[in-house]
N, C-alpha and C positions, 0 to 999 in steps of 0.2 A: 263524747262529751263537749263541751261547747270550752272556749280558751277560759273562761272563768270558772267553769266546773272542773277542769282539771288543775288549775291554779289553788283553788280550794281544797279538792282532794290532795293534792302534794302536800298541803298544809296541815291536813288532819291527821295523814297515816304517818309510822313511825319507822319503816324500814324499808330501804331499796336495796335490790339485789343488783350488783354490779357484775355484768359480764365481761371479761377482756379475753384476749388471746394468749392462751398459755404457752409455755415454750416447746412443748410436743405438738402443737396445731389443736388441741381440744379447748375447748371454752372453759376459763374458769370462772366459777361463779363464787361471789361473797356478797354476805349482808353487810350493810354499812347505815350507820346512823346519820341524817344528815339536815341540812337547812337549805331554804329557797332564799336566794339572793336575787333579784331583779329578773326574776321567771327562771334563774339557772339552780341546778343543784350542786350543793358544795359539800365534801365530805373532807375529813381526814382519815389518816392510816400510816402504820409505820413504815417508813422509809425504806427498811428491808423485806417488807412483806412480798409477797408474790404479786400481788396486783400491782404493786407500785412497779416493780421491774418489768411486768408485762406493759404498762403504760408508758413505761420509759421507752420501751422499744416497739411501741405500736401503740399511739394516743386514742385509738377508736374503743369506745365501750360502748355497749346496751345495757340501759338501767332498766329496771322493772320495778313498779309500786303496784300492789293487789291488794285486793280486800275481797271479801265476800266467803261464804261457808256451802250455800246451795247453788246449783247453778244460774238460778233467776235471781241471785243477788251478787255475782260475779261484775267486777267492776276493775278497771286497772290502766297504767299509762305506762308505755314501753317510749323509751327516748334512745334514740342514735346518736351520740354524743362525740365529739374531739374532745378530748381533755387537757387543760392545760395545769400543769405541774407548777406548785408556788412552795419554794424553799425556805424563804425569807422566815425567820422565827418569829417577826412581829405579826407577820400575816397569819401563820399557822396558831400562833397562840391566840389571835382576835377568833378565830375560826374554833379552835377549840372552847373558847370562852362561851361561843354562841351556840354552840351543840349542847354543851353539858348545860346550860342555861335551860334550851328547848327542853331537853330530856329528862332533867333532874328538878328542874324550878328552881334550883340555888344558882345565884351568879356569882358566890364567893368560894370560887375554888381557886383562885390565881396562883397559889404555890404548886399546887398539882399540876396545871395546865404549863406552867411555866418550864417544869421539870420534864413536861413531855414534849413540848413542842420543838426542842432540838433534834429530838428521834422521831418526828412525826413530820408529813408533808401535808400539803393542803391540795386538795383534788377540786378545780372547776369543771364543771361537765358543760361544756357548749353545746345545746341543740343544734342539730343538723336536721333530723326527722322525728315526727312524734305520732304515734297512734294511740288512741284512747278507745275503751270499751266500757259500756254498762248495761250489764243484762236487766237491770231492773227497769231499763225502758223498753224492753221487748214486750210487756204486756201479754207474758205467756205463750207468744206466738214462738216455740220452739221445739 
């Protein structure tokens, strides 16, 4: 995919799978809701979650967003990223409001978001390497 196609794809999809390094050396994969800010994927999670603990120990993450049912429809983006963890409650709350607005269409959840923000962290995934694919472009050559 072109850079613009990747940007459009990330904006239209709804779930990113986040892979971190688990404590026993196994990959730890979890789905996240996300937003895109200046070309970077941002998500929030509970500060006590396993993925948060993993990212505190090792900030490397691999993200995957995919779409398609049949082989000739498959498309996606994989991002190898360094993760910046943000704990400031205002930063976390602002991100929570942005995510909530994207997924529910409602911007008025201030009380719920403010109550959640102290328990959560914001995850900023800074891309290092990106790979994308779009089998729709193969034109039956597979």
